[in-house]
Backbone bond lengths (Angstrom), bond angles and torsions (degrees), N, CA, C in turn:
res aa  C-N    CA-C-N  psi(-1)  N-CA   C-N-CA  omega(-1)  CA-C   N-CA-C  phi
1 M - - - 1.485 - - 1.602 106.51 -
2 S 1.290 119.66 109.47 1.423 118.74 -173.17 1.548 110.00 -97.37
3 D 1.286 112.75 98.81 1.456 121.09 176.18 1.586 105.55 -153.91
4 D 1.266 114.45 150.12 1.454 116.07 -179.79 1.518 117.59 -92.01
5 R 1.366 113.24 10.65 1.459 116.99 174.07 1.562 105.89 -100.89
6 T 1.345 112.13 150.37 1.459 121.20 175.26 1.448 117.63 -111.45
7 D 1.338 112.38 0.31 1.515 118.94 -172.39 1.534 110.11 -143.01
8 L 1.303 114.72 177.48 1.408 119.30 -173.18 1.505 108.45 -100.34
9 D 1.427 113.00 147.43 1.441 119.60 179.43 1.615 104.66 -56.82
10 D 1.352 108.58 152.12 1.619 119.53 170.11 1.497 101.51 -77.06
11 G 1.370 113.02 162.77 1.511 120.61 168.77 1.531 111.05 141.64
12 F 1.312 108.72 177.96 1.494 112.32 -173.00 1.533 110.34 -102.19
13 V 1.253 121.52 142.49 1.323 133.38 -174.05 1.662 112.11 -123.77
14 P 1.356 118.85 100.97 1.398 117.77 179.31 1.567 113.30 -57.36
15 A 1.232 117.23 138.48 1.488 123.99 -178.46 1.478 112.65 -157.52
16 V 1.344 118.15 153.52 1.441 126.69 178.08 1.515 112.87 -115.42
17 V 1.240 122.09 162.63 1.366 125.18 -179.20 1.596 108.04 -86.72
18 N 1.354 115.37 127.69 1.409 119.31 167.28 1.469 111.33 -82.00
19 V 1.323 114.56 106.76 1.518 117.93 -168.09 1.517 106.94 -72.96
20 R 1.172 117.01 -40.10 1.576 119.74 -179.53 1.452 109.97 -65.51
21 A 1.321 122.74 -39.91 1.447 120.51 175.98 1.528 114.38 -62.91
22 R 1.359 111.46 -43.89 1.520 117.49 172.11 1.471 113.34 -54.00
23 D 1.315 113.21 -47.19 1.499 113.36 -176.24 1.508 110.22 -66.24
24 E 1.351 119.37 -36.82 1.426 120.57 -174.41 1.497 109.61 -71.37
25 I 1.358 118.14 -37.81 1.474 120.28 179.30 1.651 104.49 -64.35
26 G 1.426 119.22 -48.01 1.297 123.60 -178.69 1.492 114.50 -54.02
27 E 1.459 112.59 -43.93 1.448 116.89 -177.02 1.525 115.98 -77.46
28 H 1.385 113.04 -41.76 1.511 123.36 -163.01 1.575 111.59 -111.12
29 G 1.293 116.31 -21.15 1.419 122.38 -172.09 1.492 113.69 88.33
30 F 1.467 121.02 -9.03 1.423 117.37 177.98 1.506 105.18 -148.82
31 T 1.362 115.32 169.51 1.453 121.11 177.66 1.471 107.77 -147.05
32 R 1.416 116.98 148.38 1.446 123.74 174.03 1.510 110.45 -124.37
33 R 1.242 119.91 34.46 1.509 121.20 179.63 1.435 111.39 -63.54
34 H 1.348 117.57 145.02 1.456 123.92 179.15 1.568 112.25 -67.25
35 L 1.291 114.69 142.34 1.502 121.32 177.28 1.540 110.91 -67.76
36 P 1.359 116.72 142.18 1.443 121.66 167.56 1.491 115.36 -74.45
37 V 1.265 120.02 70.15 1.529 127.22 -169.07 1.479 113.73 -63.57
38 D 1.351 121.14 121.14 1.480 118.87 171.12 1.591 100.03 -121.01
39 V 1.363 110.33 -168.42 1.367 118.11 176.99 1.568 113.60 -61.00
40 D 1.349 114.27 -49.40 1.445 114.32 -179.49 1.532 113.95 -57.03
41 I 1.324 117.39 -43.87 1.485 118.32 -179.18 1.542 110.97 -73.24
42 A 1.363 119.05 -33.66 1.423 115.90 176.49 1.539 111.24 -65.08
43 R 1.302 113.13 -42.94 1.443 116.74 176.47 1.536 116.99 -62.19
44 A 1.243 115.49 -32.50 1.520 123.79 177.73 1.580 107.59 -66.30
45 L 1.322 114.61 -45.76 1.389 117.96 179.76 1.455 114.96 -63.01
46 G 1.469 113.85 -36.19 1.485 118.09 177.26 1.478 112.40 -71.57
47 E 1.375 118.33 -38.83 1.518 122.26 -179.73 1.593 106.57 -66.49
48 L 1.224 120.49 -40.01 1.496 123.12 -178.24 1.492 108.91 -71.22
49 A 1.323 115.56 -34.85 1.519 116.10 178.69 1.597 109.54 -69.05
50 H 1.370 112.02 -37.14 1.485 111.83 178.28 1.508 111.21 -71.54
51 A 1.333 116.84 -36.51 1.424 115.36 175.31 1.480 119.57 -65.47
52 A 1.368 118.58 -22.56 1.446 124.47 175.63 1.567 112.75 -58.01
53 W 1.377 114.28 -20.93 1.564 114.19 174.67 1.436 114.92 -73.10
54 S 1.358 118.64 -11.86 1.424 120.42 -173.92 1.590 113.85 -121.86
55 L 1.380 110.38 13.36 1.497 118.35 177.31 1.566 109.06 -60.63
56 P 1.402 114.51 141.95 1.503 118.25 172.60 1.571 106.62 -72.01
57 R 1.305 111.47 152.89 1.463 117.84 175.14 1.559 113.79 -65.38
58 D 1.341 111.89 136.56 1.461 115.54 174.68 1.553 108.78 -70.17
59 Q 1.347 119.42 103.55 1.462 121.76 -173.68 1.582 111.13 -75.53
60 Y 1.300 117.00 -2.69 1.465 115.92 -179.50 1.573 112.39 -101.49
61 Y 1.312 111.39 -1.84 1.489 112.06 179.30 1.502 109.72 -117.04
62 E 1.342 109.55 128.20 1.555 115.77 -170.92 1.481 112.32 -116.31
63 G 1.469 115.57 1.67 1.541 122.20 -174.84 1.535 109.40 -85.97
64 G 1.265 121.66 3.73 1.369 121.95 -176.11 1.612 111.70 162.81
65 A 1.322 113.29 -168.61 1.507 112.80 -172.82 1.610 106.14 -98.59
66 R 1.226 115.84 104.03 1.470 119.58 175.49 1.516 111.80 -125.80
67 F 1.283 113.63 150.15 1.615 118.82 -165.17 1.616 96.76 -139.96
68 R 1.287 112.97 144.69 1.442 115.10 -179.19 1.604 115.67 -167.47
69 T 1.302 118.10 150.98 1.390 119.10 175.04 1.613 109.17 -123.92
70 L 1.284 117.77 175.95 1.551 119.61 172.77 1.528 110.68 -147.69
71 N 1.220 114.42 126.28 1.659 124.91 179.52 1.484 99.94 -117.27
72 R 1.278 114.47 141.83 1.474 128.25 174.96 1.415 109.02 -107.93
73 L 1.403 120.30 136.42 1.510 118.61 173.98 1.504 103.63 -143.61
74 R 1.359 115.23 172.39 1.422 126.71 173.91 1.533 110.45 -134.84
75 A 1.363 115.00 140.85 1.372 121.10 -179.01 1.567 113.33 -145.58
76 R 1.384 111.61 154.43 1.531 115.48 -178.83 1.455 104.50 -132.87
77 I 1.356 116.04 135.14 1.542 124.10 172.41 1.561 102.32 -68.93
78 A 1.410 111.46 129.12 1.450 116.04 174.32 1.536 107.53 -131.26
79 E 1.374 121.62 171.68 1.400 122.89 -178.23 1.466 107.87 -63.38
80 G 1.388 116.23 118.65 1.374 127.64 169.11 1.622 111.46 79.68
81 G 1.265 113.15 16.95 1.479 117.34 173.02 1.545 114.26 170.46
82 V 1.402 115.71 -155.05 1.453 123.86 -170.75 1.629 102.86 -132.57
83 E 1.418 111.50 131.83 1.428 117.24 170.42 1.446 114.99 -104.22
84 F 1.301 120.71 128.35 1.421 128.27 -179.93 1.474 111.57 -89.27
85 L 1.377 117.61 127.60 1.391 128.44 -170.94 1.434 116.72 -108.68
86 P 1.234 124.17 148.98 1.551 123.87 175.79 1.570 115.15 -51.55
87 C 1.174 117.98 132.72 1.475 119.34 -177.32 1.547 111.00 -134.26
88 D 1.323 117.66 119.88 1.408 120.26 -178.22 1.577 111.25 -124.03
89 D 1.433 111.97 29.03 1.395 115.27 175.43 1.456 113.73 -75.16
90 I 1.448 115.28 123.74 1.534 117.59 178.34 1.463 105.36 -127.42
91 T 1.397 118.56 22.07 1.445 116.44 174.66 1.584 115.63 -64.75
92 P 1.204 115.19 153.37 1.463 115.18 176.50 1.510 117.52 -61.56
93 Y 1.252 120.25 155.94 1.399 125.41 -178.31 1.573 105.35 -89.07
94 V 1.358 114.83 126.22 1.480 123.16 -169.51 1.516 108.85 -134.65
95 Q 1.355 122.00 121.99 1.418 122.94 166.40 1.532 109.17 -107.15
96 S 1.294 118.25 147.53 1.455 121.25 175.12 1.572 109.54 -64.46
97 K 1.273 113.14 147.67 1.438 123.31 172.72 1.471 112.77 -58.08
98 K 1.346 114.94 -31.33 1.433 121.22 172.83 1.512 116.89 -55.55
99 Y 1.408 114.82 -31.01 1.351 116.54 178.82 1.552 113.95 -103.79
100 N 1.354 117.13 -25.09 1.407 120.28 174.25 1.495 110.66 -131.11
101 A 1.308 116.16 101.60 1.421 121.44 -175.54 1.490 108.80 -64.06
102 A 1.388 119.97 -41.23 1.432 119.01 -176.07 1.545 117.05 -71.97
103 L 1.259 116.14 -36.18 1.467 122.20 -171.77 1.539 111.38 -123.77
104 G 1.348 122.26 4.14 1.322 125.68 -174.77 1.580 112.15 -68.96
105 D 1.358 120.17 145.07 1.395 129.42 -176.80 1.566 116.40 61.92
106 Q 1.314 112.51 17.72 1.495 124.78 172.42 1.475 116.03 -101.84
107 P 1.318 124.80 112.75 1.372 125.69 -176.67 1.550 107.66 -65.34
108 R 1.359 118.00 125.24 1.469 119.12 -169.52 1.516 102.37 -122.14
109 H 1.400 119.01 128.04 1.491 123.59 -178.90 1.507 106.44 -101.87
110 Y 1.274 118.28 117.99 1.517 119.09 170.01 1.515 109.43 -117.80
111 V 1.330 122.19 138.50 1.359 123.72 -172.71 1.680 106.46 -74.67
112 P 1.322 119.64 157.67 1.345 117.19 177.90 1.510 112.88 -88.50
113 L 1.392 118.28 146.43 1.412 120.27 176.19 1.559 109.04 -73.56
114 V 1.375 112.16 138.09 1.401 116.76 175.65 1.565 112.12 -76.41
115 I 1.358 118.61 109.05 1.442 116.61 -172.44 1.500 111.00 -80.61
116 A 1.291 121.59 133.01 1.400 125.05 173.84 1.411 112.27 -80.35
117 P 1.406 124.94 146.48 1.360 125.38 -178.08 1.588 112.87 -53.49
118 A 1.397 116.02 -35.27 1.333 124.75 176.58 1.576 116.41 -50.86
119 A 1.422 114.06 -32.83 1.334 124.11 -173.86 1.446 116.36 -97.73
120 A 1.315 112.04 -18.38 1.637 116.27 -169.99 1.506 107.62 -68.35
121 A 1.193 126.26 -35.95 1.394 127.42 -169.55 1.526 110.24 -70.67
122 G 1.452 107.08 -41.87 1.446 113.50 -174.53 1.612 109.25 -78.59
123 I 1.221 119.97 -29.97 1.437 122.66 172.85 1.503 112.61 -59.24
124 R 1.301 111.98 -45.79 1.482 119.21 -176.54 1.630 107.11 -63.72
125 K 1.319 111.28 -36.69 1.496 114.18 -178.12 1.523 109.31 -73.76
126 L 1.236 120.81 -32.04 1.446 125.80 174.43 1.474 109.76 -61.23
127 I 1.278 116.56 -51.32 1.519 120.01 -175.39 1.477 112.22 -67.33
128 S 1.464 113.86 -35.28 1.473 119.28 -175.46 1.568 106.64 -69.35
129 H 1.425 115.25 -41.20 1.352 119.48 -175.53 1.604 110.60 -53.70
130 H 1.395 112.72 -47.80 1.340 113.93 -175.26 1.522 114.90 -78.18
131 L 1.351 115.45 -33.90 1.350 116.31 176.26 1.559 119.95 -56.49
132 M 1.303 112.81 -37.02 1.381 122.22 -172.72 1.525 112.33 -67.78
133 Y 1.405 123.48 -30.68 1.401 126.27 172.37 1.415 122.24 -83.53
134 L 1.397 118.67 -14.77 1.328 125.29 -166.48 1.661 107.36 -60.34
135 P 1.368 119.88 147.08 1.426 116.86 -176.97 1.427 118.70 -65.88
136 L 1.458 116.51 -23.83 1.441 122.35 179.39 1.475 112.10 -89.17
137 S 1.339 121.69 0.55 1.447 125.99 -171.19 1.676 108.56 -88.86
138 Q 1.266 114.45 119.57 1.412 121.99 175.06 1.622 108.01 -138.16
139 T 1.176 115.99 167.23 1.578 114.30 -178.66 1.471 106.19 -63.10
140 G 1.321 115.05 127.38 1.514 118.23 173.98 1.534 107.20 110.98
141 S 1.345 115.43 -24.04 1.488 120.36 -171.05 1.690 109.16 -66.60
142 S 1.192 120.98 134.31 1.490 123.56 -175.84 1.542 107.15 -117.17
143 Y 1.333 111.75 144.77 1.549 120.95 179.13 1.434 109.43 -132.19
144 S 1.355 113.13 142.42 1.472 126.49 157.20 1.605 104.54 -78.80
145 V 1.371 115.01 140.68 1.417 118.68 178.50 1.560 108.33 -130.34
146 N 1.333 119.28 126.18 1.461 122.81 173.65 1.482 105.01 -102.80
147 M 1.296 118.70 127.56 1.460 124.81 172.24 1.530 111.47 -110.73
148 H 1.389 110.88 108.43 1.497 118.90 179.41 1.532 106.79 -103.12
149 V 1.316 113.60 129.30 1.487 118.65 170.49 1.538 102.11 -111.45
150 I 1.388 120.24 123.84 1.379 127.63 -172.01 1.568 118.39 -135.45
151 R 1.301 112.85 129.32 1.481 111.37 177.72 1.628 105.90 -114.20
152 F 1.300 112.59 133.83 1.479 121.76 164.25 1.442 109.09 -98.23
153 A 1.248 121.50 121.71 1.482 124.02 179.04 1.579 106.63 -119.84
154 A 1.355 114.90 148.17 1.543 119.21 -175.17 1.621 104.11 -139.98
155 S 1.314 108.83 156.62 1.463 120.88 171.83 1.596 104.30 -126.85
156 P 1.297 118.90 171.72 1.442 117.78 177.02 1.468 118.77 -57.91
157 T 1.326 114.77 -31.69 1.441 123.46 -178.54 1.543 111.83 -97.56
158 R 1.267 120.28 -10.07 1.530 119.88 -176.85 1.543 111.60 -138.80
159 P 1.283 111.16 94.28 1.469 109.37 174.98 1.499 112.60 -79.97
160 C 1.322 119.18 171.60 1.531 121.15 -173.49 1.585 103.77 -125.23
161 D 1.338 113.50 125.39 1.369 121.54 178.59 1.492 115.25 -113.47
162 T 1.314 120.18 169.46 1.519 124.01 -173.64 1.658 104.09 -81.07
163 S 1.291 117.30 168.80 1.375 121.42 172.52 1.531 111.19 -142.24
164 P 1.376 106.71 109.44 1.403 132.48 15.01 1.499 109.55 -86.32
165 P 1.365 116.19 160.50 1.423 117.82 179.34 1.496 110.51 -85.04
166 G 1.349 120.27 169.81 1.424 121.22 -179.71 1.472 117.86 75.51
167 L 1.331 120.83 -173.19 1.462 124.34 179.26 1.580 105.55 -71.36
168 H 1.361 109.51 128.55 1.501 118.60 177.51 1.471 112.50 -150.68
169 K 1.255 114.03 177.23 1.482 127.43 169.00 1.549 107.76 -116.13
170 D 1.340 117.85 154.87 1.503 125.84 -178.70 1.489 109.44 -97.44
171 G 1.330 120.29 -24.02 1.431 119.27 -169.22 1.526 120.43 80.05
172 E 1.341 110.01 8.94 1.540 116.65 178.97 1.560 103.40 -105.55
173 K 1.241 115.89 173.96 1.560 115.90 -173.85 1.606 104.33 -90.13
174 Y 1.235 120.53 -63.28 1.418 124.56 -175.66 1.530 109.52 -122.13
175 L 1.270 117.30 140.72 1.485 121.52 177.75 1.572 111.73 -134.06
176 A 1.302 113.23 136.26 1.432 123.40 -175.15 1.496 105.04 -121.27
177 T 1.262 125.72 115.76 1.454 128.06 178.93 1.510 110.47 -125.58
178 H 1.440 110.83 125.02 1.458 119.94 -171.99 1.587 104.37 -116.00
179 L 1.307 118.28 136.12 1.493 120.07 166.46 1.582 111.10 -69.77
180 L 1.349 111.38 134.15 1.411 115.52 174.61 1.575 110.52 -105.27
181 A 1.264 114.52 -39.42 1.474 120.29 177.93 1.538 111.31 -168.44
182 R 1.420 113.40 152.71 1.501 117.40 179.61 1.567 102.30 -151.20
183 C 1.328 108.87 134.77 1.445 113.75 179.67 1.522 109.78 -148.69
184 G 1.363 115.75 137.96 1.498 119.10 173.15 1.503 117.16 62.38
185 A 1.312 115.33 20.35 1.426 122.03 -169.79 1.490 118.72 -109.10
186 S 1.203 124.22 139.05 1.422 124.61 159.77 1.576 106.56 -113.85
187 G 1.350 112.74 163.85 1.421 117.53 -179.00 1.508 105.43 91.38
188 G 1.407 117.21 -157.43 1.460 125.37 -179.76 1.501 112.52 69.42
189 E 1.352 112.97 33.42 1.499 115.84 -178.37 1.571 102.97 -88.31
190 V 1.389 113.29 136.20 1.477 121.46 176.51 1.496 106.31 -93.14
191 V 1.260 115.72 134.60 1.489 125.17 172.43 1.567 106.92 -125.56
192 I 1.467 110.61 127.43 1.600 118.17 172.24 1.432 108.42 -120.97
193 T 1.393 113.00 137.59 1.427 119.60 -179.81 1.558 102.63 -126.45
194 D 1.329 113.16 168.94 1.543 121.88 168.51 1.515 107.57 -84.00
195 N 1.223 114.59 173.70 1.481 120.91 178.28 1.426 119.29 -62.80
196 D 1.349 117.89 -6.04 1.425 124.39 171.43 1.485 110.87 -100.14
197 R 1.329 122.24 6.27 1.389 131.86 166.05 1.660 102.63 81.04
198 Q 1.318 118.13 19.10 1.474 118.76 169.58 1.479 116.11 -85.96
199 E 1.313 112.74 126.11 1.495 117.90 -171.11 1.491 110.47 -62.01
200 R 1.362 115.08 140.22 1.385 122.51 -176.08 1.598 112.85 -124.57
201 A 1.375 112.66 -21.79 1.360 117.87 176.62 1.540 108.81 -170.76
202 R 1.439 108.66 152.79 1.563 117.71 -174.81 1.591 104.38 -152.39
203 F 1.331 113.02 117.78 1.412 115.23 -176.54 1.537 108.05 -154.92
204 T 1.337 118.24 165.45 1.472 128.00 173.66 1.496 110.73 -126.03
205 M 1.290 116.21 114.27 1.570 121.06 -178.57 1.507 109.65 -76.43
206 R 1.298 115.95 132.50 1.546 126.38 -170.52 1.519 108.04 -130.83
207 E 1.256 119.41 -26.25 1.500 116.05 -178.35 1.529 116.38 -106.44
208 A 1.299 113.85 129.67 1.436 119.43 -174.94 1.597 113.41 -49.08
209 G 1.258 117.84 126.28 1.399 124.13 -174.27 1.450 113.96 94.61
210 E 1.400 122.19 -15.47 1.366 118.48 178.73 1.568 111.62 -63.43
211 C 1.332 113.83 145.96 1.587 114.79 -168.15 1.467 111.93 -146.01
212 Y 1.230 115.91 170.09 1.415 122.36 168.01 1.629 107.10 -144.40
213 V 1.214 109.86 149.18 1.491 119.58 -177.30 1.497 114.74 -127.66
214 F 1.300 127.54 131.61 1.428 118.45 -176.68 1.564 107.00 -145.21
215 D 1.293 110.41 159.37 1.546 121.15 173.92 1.598 103.32 -95.23
216 D 1.321 116.81 113.30 1.463 125.55 -173.32 1.505 107.97 -62.89
217 D 1.373 118.50 -30.87 1.450 116.39 179.70 1.561 116.83 -69.53
218 R 1.284 106.44 -20.00 1.507 111.59 -172.52 1.548 115.15 -105.03
219 V 1.294 117.73 -7.56 1.575 117.88 -174.52 1.435 108.03 -137.08
220 W 1.249 120.46 168.63 1.462 133.86 164.32 1.576 104.94 -112.64
221 H 1.286 119.38 150.12 1.461 122.45 177.19 1.460 112.04 -144.48
222 M 1.459 122.76 167.52 1.357 123.49 174.57 1.508 104.19 -161.24
223 L 1.431 111.15 160.19 1.532 117.47 172.58 1.497 102.32 -126.69
224 S 1.414 111.13 134.72 1.498 112.76 177.49 1.609 107.83 -77.84
225 P 1.297 113.23 155.02 1.557 117.90 -177.32 1.664 112.14 -53.59
226 I 1.265 108.04 140.02 1.506 114.89 171.23 1.526 108.04 -76.28
227 E 1.341 113.83 125.98 1.410 114.65 171.78 1.522 111.07 -137.36
228 T 1.395 118.23 172.74 1.467 120.26 -174.74 1.559 108.80 -85.94
229 L 1.311 111.98 143.77 1.460 113.90 167.63 1.512 110.72 -68.60
230 Q 1.340 118.06 152.71 1.436 126.30 -179.12 1.462 111.04 -47.92
231 G 1.303 120.34 130.88 1.453 125.20 -179.67 1.614 114.72 84.77
232 N 1.267 120.29 -13.88 1.336 119.28 174.14 1.538 116.11 -88.02
233 Q 1.292 118.00 148.92 1.461 128.03 -179.18 1.597 107.98 -95.36
234 F 1.211 120.13 -13.93 1.379 118.66 -169.01 1.558 111.09 -156.65
235 A 1.336 120.26 143.50 1.522 120.26 174.69 1.439 105.67 -155.36
236 Y 1.512 113.99 159.21 1.333 118.20 -177.60 1.408 109.83 -152.96
237 R 1.428 117.26 155.05 1.616 119.35 174.48 1.498 97.34 -138.32
238 D 1.385 114.48 122.11 1.464 123.00 173.84 1.577 113.42 -106.54
239 T 1.168 118.67 137.22 1.467 125.17 -179.20 1.603 113.85 -135.81
240 V 1.258 116.15 159.17 1.390 122.06 165.76 1.544 106.42 -127.94
241 T 1.313 115.93 128.40 1.385 122.18 -179.09 1.639 109.93 -127.90
242 F 1.356 113.52 143.63 1.332 123.96 178.78 1.466 112.39 -120.10
243 D 1.359 109.36 119.46 1.490 115.42 176.90 1.508 100.16 -86.24
244 L 1.406 120.72 129.34 1.391 124.88 -178.42 1.508 110.23 -117.14
245 L 1.298 116.79 102.13 1.472 123.78 -165.64 1.539 112.08 -113.82
246 P 1.367 116.49 101.08 1.429 119.56 178.84 1.548 115.84 -59.19
247 D 1.177 127.00 137.35 1.409 132.21 175.37 1.537 111.50 -51.93
248 G 1.299 125.53 128.13 1.378 124.31 -178.84 1.568 112.62 89.95
249 W 1.259 121.17 -13.85 1.487 120.66 173.21 1.417 115.51 -80.76
250 T 1.423 111.17 139.18 1.443 120.08 170.78 1.455 111.83 -126.25
251 P 1.347 120.39 153.52 1.480 122.06 -177.77 1.564 109.25 -57.93
252 A 1.339 116.59 150.72 1.543 121.37 173.87 1.500 108.74 -60.87
253 G 1.307 116.05 144.71 1.473 115.31 166.04 1.545 110.39 80.33
């Protein structure tokens, strides 16, 4: 993506509350409602999928070929939509060791993705769509947003797994993960359980833009390793995930 900006324009994005998504998160702790795709959102998904081919390698992950970037944003719920605010947060990304035994408490530095103008409007719409229906959102609520673009790549002798593997929590409040592209891959099955580890959903995302959103306090989740389909020499699964962190919120426990 050839542009000299690394973040999104500030500004107001009109948005409405997806009542069914809010009800599902309130009742089950997660939702899989379809996105309201328009030209801006479709183009953003395409631009991000294209950008995934030039992501830097995740230097903290040694279990396979993984690539990722991190962009930081700020947003506030307003009447009838979401206002994006200036954000100069350049602090390292840190997860607690409670949630990530392998990399927890380790400051991780990921470069930001350079956001092309063609993608900016759709990314703002994606974020706004999700923020509007979250149970903690009300007019005046402010959020920090981490945007992670991640590629899991695999070869026949080297699958790519999540970190941490297996059922886990991330120590964020809400997470919204969207598929950008998938090719030549087996695996990548998402499993969601309640806090008693009772399975509530199991699925594999295959359509660009397909997503799931969950309240990390209320569920456990996992992604099975990405592997190559028989006969393939390469496979990948690209996603964009938004950590949606309400101001004043801290992880449980």
